[in-house]
N, C-alpha and C positions, 0 to 999 in steps of 0.2 A: 440485452446486454451480452457482450462477448468478452472473453478473456483469452489472452495469449501470454505465454511466459517465455523468457529468454534468460539464460544464465550467462553471467560475466564473472567467472571465478566464483568467489564466495557471495556474490550479489545476484539475486534473481529479480528481474524486472517483470512486473505483472502489468501488462497493458490492458486497461479497462476501456471498453467501447460502448457507448450508449448512455443510458440514464442509470444512476446509482439509486436503486429503489428496492422494495421488498422482493420483487421477482428475482433479484440477483443474489439474495442472501446465501442460499445454500451453495451456489456455484463458487462464490468468493470464499466462503468459509472452508469449503473442501479444498480449494486451490491453496490457500494459506496453510492449512494443516498439512497438506501433502508436501509443500515446500519445506516446512520446518522439519517434518519427519525425515525427509530425504537428506537434509543437511545434518541432522542429528545422527544418522546412520553412518556418517563419515567422520570418524574420530580424529582424523588429521586436520580437521577444521577447528582448531583449538580457539581461535579468536572469534568464533561465532559466525553468524550468517547475517546478511543484510537483505532486506526486501525493499524495493522501490515500487510504489504504486504509480504507474504512469497514467495520469488522469487528463492528458491533453485532449482526448476526444470524449470526455464526459461533459455533457452540457447542463446537467441538472442533478441535484442531490435532494431527496426528500428526507423526511424524519427517519424513516427506516434505514436509508442510506447513511445518515449521520450515525445512527446506532451501530450500523455495520462497521463503519470506520473506527468507532470507539472500541468495538469488539476486536478488530484487527490489531489496533494499538495495544490493547490489554493482553491479547494472546501472544503477540510478539514479545512484549515485555516479560511475561511469565516464562517464556521459552528462550530468554537471553538472545533475542533477535532484534536487530536494529531496524527501524521502519522510517522510510522517507516518502513524502508525497512529491510528485513532480508534475509540472505542466498544468496546474489548475487554471482554468479560464477565469475571467473577471467575475462571472456569475457564481461559480463554485467558491471562489475566494470570498466573495461577499456573503454567501450562505454561512461559511465558517466564521466570518467576522460577526455577523448578526447573532449567531448562536453562541458567541464567545468561545469558540473552539479553535480559533486561529493559532493560539499558543500551545495547543495540545499535540501538535504535529511538527516535525521538522519538514519545512516546505522549501522547494527549490523551483525556480522558474523553468529551468531546462532539465531534461532527462540526463544528459551527459554530466551536468553539474552534480546531480543527486548521486549518480553512480560513482563519480570521482570522490565524493565526500567520504566514502568508506575507506579510502586509502590512507 
């Protein structure tokens, strides 16, 4: 799994590449906590920060990956950070549906749509 981040003003896109599984836990947790800490250090960002997980190149999510997504959701909520998921393929969307987690996340088909949703 690889991670790349890109800032768009108050929104940070976290591009995930590969499979979302246990091997990825520490890397994603560190990435999310770093993003939130960086934005908290800027008091001029009074309306908070947004994070978009770009999942367009994630082909599989296992149970650890689902737990990780829930951790990200909860961590963001606790830190007044809005979270969006973008670009889920059919397989990943089905995994969220089967596990009844599809309504736990704000999901967008396209990355640009998710980023614009913060405006």
